[in-house]
VOGU-3710 file (C-alpha; in Angstrom, 3 decimals, decimal comma):
1> mekdgaphaa> 171,771/38,231/-56,616  174,245/36,080/-54,806  175,529/36,553/-51,300  178,714/38,520/-50,460  179,161/40,024/-53,949  180,364/36,848/-55,633  179,605/38,097/-59,183  181,804/41,154/-58,590  184,657/39,022/-57,186  184,558/36,744/-60,239
11> grrgfittva> 184,608/39,780/-62,571  187,558/41,329/-60,778  189,463/38,010/-60,803  188,843/37,659/-64,542  189,983/41,228/-65,203  193,193/40,804/-63,158  193,932/37,491/-64,859  193,444/39,047/-68,288  195,691/42,018/-67,463  198,403/39,714/-66,085
21> mvggliagyg> 198,194/37,494/-69,156  198,398/40,414/-71,613  201,258/41,944/-69,622  203,156/38,629/-69,694  202,660/38,295/-73,428  203,874/41,839/-74,094  206,927/41,322/-71,846  207,759/37,967/-73,406  207,414/39,059/-77,012  209,138/42,363/-76,266
31> hglyrffeyl> 212,103/40,585/-74,724  212,220/38,183/-77,669  212,204/41,079/-80,178  214,952/42,843/-78,205  217,164/39,723/-78,317  216,477/39,265/-82,013  217,522/42,852/-82,854  220,523/42,541/-80,501  221,569/39,517/-82,554  221,275/41,483/-85,804
41> vplkrtrktg> 222,959/44,627/-84,428  225,084/43,849/-81,348  224,653/46,494/-78,671  227,564/45,416/-76,497  230,393/47,869/-76,080  233,920/46,801/-75,251  235,795/48,273/-72,354  239,400/49,331/-72,973  242,274/50,052/-70,630  245,962/50,769/-70,755
51> lfvgtlndip> 248,198/47,706/-70,344  251,611/48,519/-68,849  254,294/47,052/-71,179  257,496/48,576/-69,801  259,507/51,757/-69,552  261,276/53,829/-72,180  264,549/52,280/-70,963  263,143/48,731/-71,459  262,604/49,315/-75,188  265,582/51,074/-76,817
61> vgrsltvhdp> 265,318/52,504/-80,371  265,377/49,760/-82,988  264,177/47,037/-80,605  260,828/45,408/-80,083  258,828/43,776/-77,302  256,050/41,196/-77,497  253,175/41,251/-74,988  249,860/39,451/-74,603  246,622/41,250/-73,863  243,903/39,848/-71,518
71> qghtiaiart> 242,050/38,401/-74,544  245,157/36,346/-75,471  246,154/38,392/-78,530  249,862/38,911/-79,145  251,003/42,507/-79,689  254,386/43,505/-81,109  255,629/46,858/-79,835  258,518/48,365/-81,799  260,425/51,536/-81,012  261,415/53,006/-84,359
81> sesaenpaag> 262,644/56,427/-83,305  263,052/58,755/-80,341  261,085/61,953/-79,933  261,532/64,445/-77,070  258,275/66,277/-77,783  256,066/63,191/-78,092  257,699/59,973/-76,805  254,737/57,857/-78,040  255,404/58,966/-81,639  258,501/56,759/-81,772
91> fkalssrcph> 256,534/53,583/-80,972  254,276/51,302/-83,007  251,993/48,729/-81,416  250,730/46,212/-83,961  249,066/42,820/-83,902  251,715/40,200/-84,341  249,246/37,947/-86,203  249,493/38,081/-89,958  246,096/38,926/-91,480  246,658/36,386/-94,278
101> lgcnvhwesg> 246,694/33,076/-92,292  247,340/34,150/-88,693  251,067/33,299/-88,501  253,156/35,239/-85,986  255,098/38,171/-87,450  258,297/39,486/-85,926  260,228/42,781/-86,015  263,521/42,931/-87,849  265,368/45,979/-86,604  268,011/45,922/-89,375
111> sqqfvcpchn> 265,462/46,349/-92,162  262,946/48,252/-89,958  260,063/45,975/-90,950  257,776/43,233/-89,686  258,178/39,849/-91,407  255,769/36,923/-91,610  257,796/33,740/-92,029  254,885/31,650/-93,414  254,662/33,173/-96,898  257,324/35,939/-96,724
121> gifdkngval> 254,814/38,657/-96,007  256,595/41,965/-95,394  255,071/44,891/-93,461  256,645/48,336/-92,996  257,102/49,880/-89,553  253,521/51,185/-89,699  252,078/47,715/-90,361  251,281/48,344/-94,057  251,709/45,250/-96,172  254,546/45,658/-98,710
131> sgppaaegkn> 254,838/42,203/-100,301  253,621/38,633/-100,148  250,029/37,450/-99,797  249,025/40,178/-97,330  250,010/42,881/-99,845  248,164/41,046/-102,649  245,043/40,911/-100,453  245,465/44,486/-99,215  245,527/43,383/-95,600  247,590/45,342/-93,050
141> lreyaltvda> 248,498/44,582/-89,439  245,986/45,813/-86,856  247,250/48,811/-84,931  246,834/49,377/-81,205  246,827/52,800/-79,557  249,919/53,447/-77,432  250,569/56,107/-74,797  253,660/57,091/-72,868  253,594/58,694/-69,437  256,556/61,022/-70,168
151> krgwvfvevt> 257,002/61,979/-66,490  257,625/58,380/-65,399  258,691/56,946/-68,727  255,997/54,249/-68,642  254,658/52,748/-71,895  251,035/51,580/-72,129  249,138/49,935/-74,966  245,332/50,207/-75,121  243,663/46,762/-75,002  240,204/45,325/-74,672
161> vgsei> 239,545/43,846/-71,222  235,993/42,583/-71,615  232,530/43,622/-72,659  229,641/45,276/-71,008  226,072/46,055/-71,996
//
């Protein structure tokens, strides 16, 4: 037997080293598997907020307004009618990028429709493709949620402001 319990110290050191090594391997492989599955099925959720776009007086019936969200997307907001019960019902907030090739669409108040000048794509006031390549492909304009603070007359469109885990 050796002095000062050296065999016991070597045994404890070996055990602690083995536990640390196994723990490191489990943590490393576990983190790698988590990242792999996160790649296959993204777990990130987007955070949304209301973007102030103007007041009811700023957007009269039959007119439109174009705004940019924090992500850089262009949104066309058209006021197609006026409703005393639900002021937001008279508005439509749609992506102003044509789903066919990404050209900018614009609102034509006379015909009450969105028009893509690139290939004569026509969308109704709800963003549904009526003619041109978008209609042939069955691609409609993306719609954004819109709310109106009736007390103040403020108009907000719901936009993505970033992502969080």
